[in-house]
C-alpha positions as CSV (number, residue, x, y, z in Angstrom):
1,M,-0.1,0.2,0.2
2,Q,1.6,3.4,-1.0
3,K,1.6,6.4,1.0
4,S,-0.1,9.2,-0.2
5,H,2.3,12.1,-1.4
6,Y,-0.4,14.8,-0.6
7,K,-0.9,16.3,3.0
8,K,-4.0,17.3,4.3
9,K,-3.2,21.4,4.5
10,K,-3.5,22.3,8.3
11,S,-4.6,26.2,8.5
12,S,-2.2,28.2,10.0
13,V,-4.5,31.0,11.1
14,P,-6.2,30.4,14.3
15,R,-10.1,30.8,13.9
16,F,-12.3,31.2,16.6
17,E,-16.1,30.3,16.8
18,V,-19.2,32.4,18.0
19,N,-22.8,31.6,18.2
20,G,-25.4,33.4,16.6
21,I,-29.0,33.7,15.0
22,V,-29.9,33.8,11.4
23,K,-31.6,37.1,10.6
24,E,-31.8,36.9,6.8
25,C,-31.5,34.9,3.8
26,L,-29.6,35.8,0.5
27,S,-29.0,34.1,-2.4
28,H,-26.5,31.5,-3.0
29,G,-26.2,29.9,0.5
30,F,-25.1,33.4,2.2
31,F,-26.9,34.8,5.4
32,I,-26.9,37.7,7.7
33,I,-26.1,36.2,11.4
34,I,-26.3,38.2,14.5
35,T,-23.7,37.2,16.7
36,E,-25.0,36.1,20.2
37,P,-22.2,37.7,22.7
38,H,-21.5,41.2,20.9
39,K,-24.7,41.4,18.8
40,F,-22.6,42.4,15.8
41,S,-23.7,41.4,12.2
42,V,-21.6,38.7,9.9
43,L,-22.3,37.6,6.7
44,G,-21.9,34.2,6.5
45,H,-22.0,31.0,4.2
46,L,-22.4,27.4,4.4
47,A,-19.7,25.2,5.1
48,G,-19.2,22.4,2.3
49,K,-20.3,19.6,4.8
50,L,-23.5,21.3,5.2
51,R,-24.1,21.7,1.5
52,K,-23.2,18.0,0.7
53,Y,-25.4,16.7,3.2
54,S,-28.3,19.2,2.2
55,I,-28.6,20.7,5.9
56,M,-31.3,23.4,5.7
57,V,-30.9,26.4,7.6
58,K,-33.7,28.9,7.7
59,V,-34.4,32.4,9.4
60,G,-34.3,32.1,13.2
61,D,-32.2,28.9,13.3
62,A,-29.3,29.2,15.8
63,V,-26.1,28.5,14.2
64,R,-22.2,28.4,15.2
65,V,-20.0,30.7,12.9
66,E,-16.2,30.2,12.3
67,L,-14.7,33.8,11.9
68,S,-11.2,34.6,10.6
69,P,-9.0,37.2,12.6
70,Y,-8.5,39.1,9.7
71,D,-12.0,39.8,8.7
72,T,-14.7,39.4,11.3
73,A,-17.5,40.7,9.4
74,R,-17.4,37.5,7.1
75,G,-17.6,33.8,8.5
76,R,-18.4,30.1,7.8
77,I,-21.5,28.4,9.2
78,V,-20.3,25.4,10.6
79,F,-22.8,23.9,12.7
80,R,-26.7,24.6,12.9
81,Y,-28.5,23.6,16.5
82,K,-31.2,21.2,16.3
83,S,-33.2,23.2,18.9
84,P,-32.9,26.9,19.5
85,K,-30.2,27.3,22.3
86,I,-30.1,30.9,22.0
87,K,-32.3,33.6,23.2
88,E,-33.9,35.7,20.6
89,I,-31.6,38.7,19.9
């Protein structure tokens, strides 16, 4: 059995995650999200696994968003909570 020559690329940039609520659905899988701790607006898109498994995200859903330290106004939705764990903002 041969070893693969390709290594899985690890991100050198530390990302942090915040919880939020979807406030608006935009086209092509983009969403406006209001984050829970600081109540600022984030433009988020669905992560690849959520698209692959057709996880539906609607207005009012509680989600976890992964943000980059370089641009905190944009993020990636990595998890949708099954029940609303966050109070309405």
